[in-house]
N, C-alpha and C positions, 0 to 999 in steps of 0.2 A: 574424616570427612565424609559423608556421606549427600551424595549429589544425584537428582531424580530430574531430569530431564528430559518433557511430555513434546509430546508432541514430532519426535525426529525421528525424521524419515533415513532411508539408507544414508543420504546422500550429508546429513546433517551429524550422525554418529562419524559418520567417515571421516568429515571435517573437527569435531570435536575430540576425537582420539588421538590426533592426531598434537592439539594444543594442551590436553589436558593432565594435569598429573598424574602420575602412576600410582602415588600415596591413596590418590582419591577413591575412593569406593562409590563407582557409578554406576545407576541404574536406568537405562536409554530405554522409554516407552514411546511408540507410535503413538499412541489415545490420548487426546487433549486431556485435559486437567480440566476436574468439572466435578460436582460432588458425589459421581458414581467411579468417580478411580484416585478419587486425593487420598485412600488409605496407602496408596505404595508409594506416599511418601511422608509417612511415619516415622518418627524420627530420623529424618533427611535434616539437615540444617539449611543447608541448599535446597531452592527447586528453582528450576530453567524452566519459564516459558513460552509461548510462540503469541503468533498475531490475534489468535481465534482463541486461544486457552479463555477459560475463566476465572477471574480474579478479583470477583466481589466479594462483598462481607462476610458471605457465608461461607466461602470457599476459605479467604484470609485467615479465619476465626476457626474454622478446623487447622489450617493450616499452622496457627501459631503453637495450637494446645499441641501439634503433632511434636514440636519442637522448632518448626524452620524458622529461621532468623535472618534472611537473603533469597529475596528473587530476583535471579538472573534473567532479564529478558532476555531475548535472542533478537529484537527490533526497535525499530526508532519510536514506533510510537506505542502509549502508555492510555488512552482513551480507555481502554476495558480493565483497568487496576484501578480498584477505590483505594486515592492515594490515602484520605483522611484515616479510612479502619487502618491501615496499613502503619502508616504511622501509630495513631494509640495502642497497636497492638505491637510496637516494638521493630516491624520487621521492613527491614531496609530495599529500598527497588534501585536494580541498578538497568543500563537498557543500554541499547547500540545504537547513537545518536545519528551516524553517519557510517553505514558499512559497504555501501560504494552511488553515488549519485549517476553517476556514470552510468552505471544501468539501469537504472531506472529511468533519465533522462533518454536513453538513446532507445527503449521498446515503448517509450512514451511518442518519438516519432515515427518509429515501426508502425503505429499502431495509426497513425494519422496516414502511412502511402499506401500502407495495405488497405485501409479504407478511403481512399482515393482514389488510387490507381485498380479498384478490388481486385486486389493477389492473390488474396482470399478463394475469389471464385474464376480467379484464371487458373489455378492449379490444378481445381478439378476441372475445370473443361477442356484443357490441353491433355489428359489423362483419360479421357474420355473422344479423345481423339474431334475433340469439337474446337473448333480456330477463328468462330465466327465471334468478333468485337462489339453485333450488337446489346446496348446496357453495359458495356464496358467501359463508359467515356469519364475520362476522370478533368483536373483542374490544373491550372498552374498554380503551385505552391507561390510562386513568385510576384513578388505583388499585394496576397495576400493579405489578410492584419489580424495577427495573431495575440488572441489575450487570455495572458496567466495570468492565475487567481494562486497566491502565493511567491512572496518572493525568494525564498529558501534559496539553500544550494541546486536543489532539484531543478526548480522553476526557474532560475538566473542560467543553468546550463541546459533547460530548454530553450529559453532564449534566444542565448548562443547559437545555439544548433540553427532555429532557425532565421535568425538574420543571414546567417550562410550561405539559407537557400534563398535570400531576397527577400522574404516576408517584414511586412513592419511590423512590429512587436510593441505591446502594451503591455503593462503588469500593471493590478494589484496588490495590494497589501497597508494595512492598517497602520504598519511603521514606513517612516522614512527609507529607503533601500537606495545607501550609496553608490552602493556597488553597480546595483542598475542603469548609475547615469554612464559610468565608466563604461558602458557593454552600450551606450546607447541606446538603450530601453527605458522609453518612457514612461513611466509611472501615473497613473490614473485612480481617478476616483470606479467604484463598482457599478455604479448607472452607465457609464458614460463605454467601459468596458464589453457590457454585453448590451448597448447598441452600436456599437462599430466594426466587434470582432466577427470574422467568415470563422472564425475556430477559435474556441475556449477548450484549454488545457488546465487541472485543478491541481495543485502540487502548493494547498494548506493544510496545517492540522486541523483535525476534527476536535471540534468543542462547540460549549451552547450555540454562537456566534455563528457557525460554521456548519451545524448540523441544518441539511433537506436547503444547503446555500443555492444551489440546484431543482429550485418548484416551481410551481404553474402559472406563477406570478413573474418570477425573472425569468421561465422559457422564455414567454410572449414579448418582452424587451426586448431578445434577440432577434438576428438577422432572420429572416425566412430561409431555409436550409441550413442552416447555422452545422457545423461538427462540436462535438463535444468529447471528450476522450476523458476518463478518470486513472490515474495510478497511482492517488493518493487513499483517499479510505472511504469504502462501498456509501457509510451513510451522508458524506456531502451531495449524496442526489437522491430525490424521492423520485421511487421505482415507477408509481402510478402516474408521477406528470412525466416523463420520460414517457411509458408508453403512448401515455394521450399526445404528448409532442411529436411523436414518430408517425402516428396515424392520420396527425394535421399535415405531416409535413414542415414542421416549424422548425424538426429537426431534421434535415435531408440527415447525417450519420453521426452515426455512437460508438465511442471506441471505450470500453472498461478491462482492466486490469483487476479490480474489488467492486464485489458486489457487498450489498448491507446487512445481507442475513447470508453469508458467504460460507459461515462456520460449519452448517450443518452439509455445505456440499464442497469446497476446494479442498484438493491438498489430496482427495481420494476419489474411487476407482468405482462411479455409478453408471456403470454404462449397460449394465445388465439390471438396474433398478429402476423404476417408476419415481420420478424425483416431481416432487407434493409442492412445490412452491410455484404458482400458478403463473407469479407474477415476470419469476423468471422463466415460465418454458415459453411463456407470450414476447419476451425480447428473444428467444431465440426464432421466432418464424419471421421476424421479421429480415427483411435481404439488406440492408444496411446497416446493419448490430454486427461488430465483433467482438466477441469478449474471449480474454483467456485469462484463468486461474488463477491470477495471484503469483505471478513467472516474473513479474518486470525486475526483482531483485534477485532472479535465480541465473548468477553467472559466478564461474571459478572463483572469482576474486572476490563477489561479497561474501561468498559462504566461510573464503575463509578470512577474512577480515571481521566477520560474524564471529566466527570459532574464538581467532585470535581475542576480540577486545573480552567477549564473554568468561576466557579464561583468566583477562588481565582484571578481570572487575571482582574476578570471583579470592582471587589471591591478592588484593589488596583489601578486600572484608579479612581475610584468612590473618593478613598479616606477614604475608606467607618474605613478600618482593617488596622489601622497602623504596625502591623506584619506580614504585606504581602507583598511579594515585586513581581512582575509578569517581571520585569528589563532583569530576564537571560532567559523568555519565551517569550520575546517579539521577533519581527525578523526587522532586519532596514536595510534598501539597500544598505550598507558600508560596 
């Protein structure tokens, strides 16, 4: 069986090689999946894609014509896949729903601490022999109210970690979260969260309801100087509203591991190039903004789990392993 793995960096290939069957004919490509790279998938029954690969109707139709029957996503999110078209074409889509919630949760708290205590500034200052503390003032996390949007595993883990700091944690989710009650996390309405939180962290899926949930209207409802953290999906935040909020001081701190138009930037070295995304470049000019390049998931444990689940999903599709069931990892359009 031929498998083409797109957006596979050396660390991805290393992890996948450990668990993929020797009988599989695997082509590893560093390039992302798109109309200009789809020729590599000709004759491949299975295509493995990552978070920023293109899987719209045109790409899916071309894949189907080339013989692709299974798309094995190496990520939890599937908002970049046109699921109704995939179903119509008879292409099954599987994913890795929970590779390492601890990795993302820990990175989330790390962004909060780095922004609060100016760790990124301190690193550079000390290396230059500057030990002055002017401009380095932080605040106690203890006693602050943290609002979490999204009560999934990652959101709940972040809440649990922050309660250990002595934070008051509130959470919003459209569904009742029984697990939150046992953790002592108060579930509130979104409007209430915006009004009372000193720190807001995003951990919800991207859909029609959550697209640009952080916009100018909602930013205006927040506390002056609020800290915003996004390790979920880039399009949860409207970038121009963020810029205006930073300029006015309504947003006091901004930490991002994702960006709405990250597909053209992240996972590649652009240090010798001119970046043409003016909005992204404007964000980088603010001293109270910290951006990481979609690395929240990036731990050895997460890579291993992503590789193993991807292999298990392909095994289940192929029918080689009767004890493996990928149905819980399959994405449906209904």
